[in-house]
C-alpha positions as CSV (number, residue, x, y, z in Angstrom):
1,M,0.0,-0.2,0.1
2,M,1.3,3.4,-1.0
3,D,1.3,6.6,1.1
4,Q,-1.9,8.6,0.9
5,I,-3.2,11.9,1.5
6,A,-6.0,12.4,3.4
7,R,-7.5,15.8,4.0
8,T,-11.0,15.1,4.6
9,T,-13.1,12.5,6.4
10,K,-14.1,11.2,2.9
11,D,-10.3,10.7,2.2
12,I,-9.9,8.8,5.7
13,G,-12.9,6.4,4.8
14,N,-11.4,5.9,1.3
15,V,-8.2,5.2,2.9
16,L,-9.5,2.7,5.4
17,R,-12.1,1.2,3.3
18,N,-8.9,0.3,0.4
19,A,-6.8,-0.8,3.4
20,R,-9.3,-3.1,4.7
21,K,-10.2,-4.6,1.1
22,A,-6.5,-5.3,0.4
23,R,-6.3,-7.4,3.5
24,K,-9.4,-9.2,2.1
25,L,-11.1,-8.3,5.3
26,T,-15.0,-7.5,5.6
27,Q,-16.4,-4.8,7.7
28,T,-17.4,-7.3,10.2
29,D,-13.9,-8.9,10.3
30,L,-12.2,-5.4,11.1
31,A,-14.9,-4.2,13.5
32,R,-14.0,-7.3,15.6
33,R,-10.3,-6.5,15.5
34,A,-10.9,-3.2,16.2
35,G,-13.3,-4.0,19.1
36,V,-16.3,-1.7,17.0
37,W,-19.4,-2.1,15.7
38,Q,-19.7,-3.0,11.8
39,R,-22.0,0.0,11.3
40,T,-19.5,2.0,12.7
41,I,-17.1,0.8,10.1
42,S,-19.6,1.1,7.2
43,N,-20.3,4.6,8.9
44,I,-16.7,5.9,8.8
45,E,-16.0,4.6,5.1
46,T,-19.1,6.1,3.5
47,S,-18.2,9.5,5.7
48,A,-20.8,9.7,7.8
49,S,-19.5,12.4,10.7
50,G,-19.5,11.7,14.3
51,A,-16.5,9.3,14.2
52,K,-14.5,9.6,17.7
53,L,-10.7,10.3,16.8
54,D,-10.1,6.7,19.6
55,T,-12.0,4.9,17.0
56,I,-10.3,6.0,14.1
57,F,-7.0,5.3,15.6
58,D,-8.5,1.8,16.7
59,L,-9.3,1.0,13.1
60,L,-5.7,2.3,11.9
61,A,-4.0,0.0,14.8
62,A,-6.2,-2.9,13.5
63,L,-5.4,-2.5,9.9
64,D,-1.7,-1.9,11.3
65,L,-1.5,1.3,9.9
66,E,-0.5,4.9,11.4
67,I,-0.6,8.7,10.4
68,H,2.3,10.7,9.7
69,I,1.5,14.3,10.4
70,V,3.4,16.9,7.9
71,P,2.9,20.3,6.4
72,R,0.4,20.4,3.6
73,S,1.3,20.3,0.3
74,K,0.7,23.3,-2.1
75,M,-0.4,22.7,-5.5
76,K,-0.2,25.0,-8.5
77,P,-3.1,25.1,-10.9
78,S,-0.7,23.5,-13.8
79,D,-0.6,20.4,-11.0
80,L,-4.5,20.0,-11.1
81,E,-4.3,19.6,-15.0
82,D,-1.9,16.8,-14.6
83,I,-4.2,14.9,-12.2
84,F,-7.2,15.1,-15.1
């Protein structure tokens, strides 16, 4: 799994979903590992607001992931053209 940038709750949900699927885990499997409800996993993966930071860290630990805090990258308008 390569490094991913997450700037929103939707981004965090996508990162967690991709990591879970890469490990061939169901939401229920991950919920058991992290000690949370399956519905919690579903809500986070679909960027429903209200997830506790502790829960996010429990999920990251269950997926053997960690967060690195770095200064936000600055994109130039020409960089956006390369994305699309």
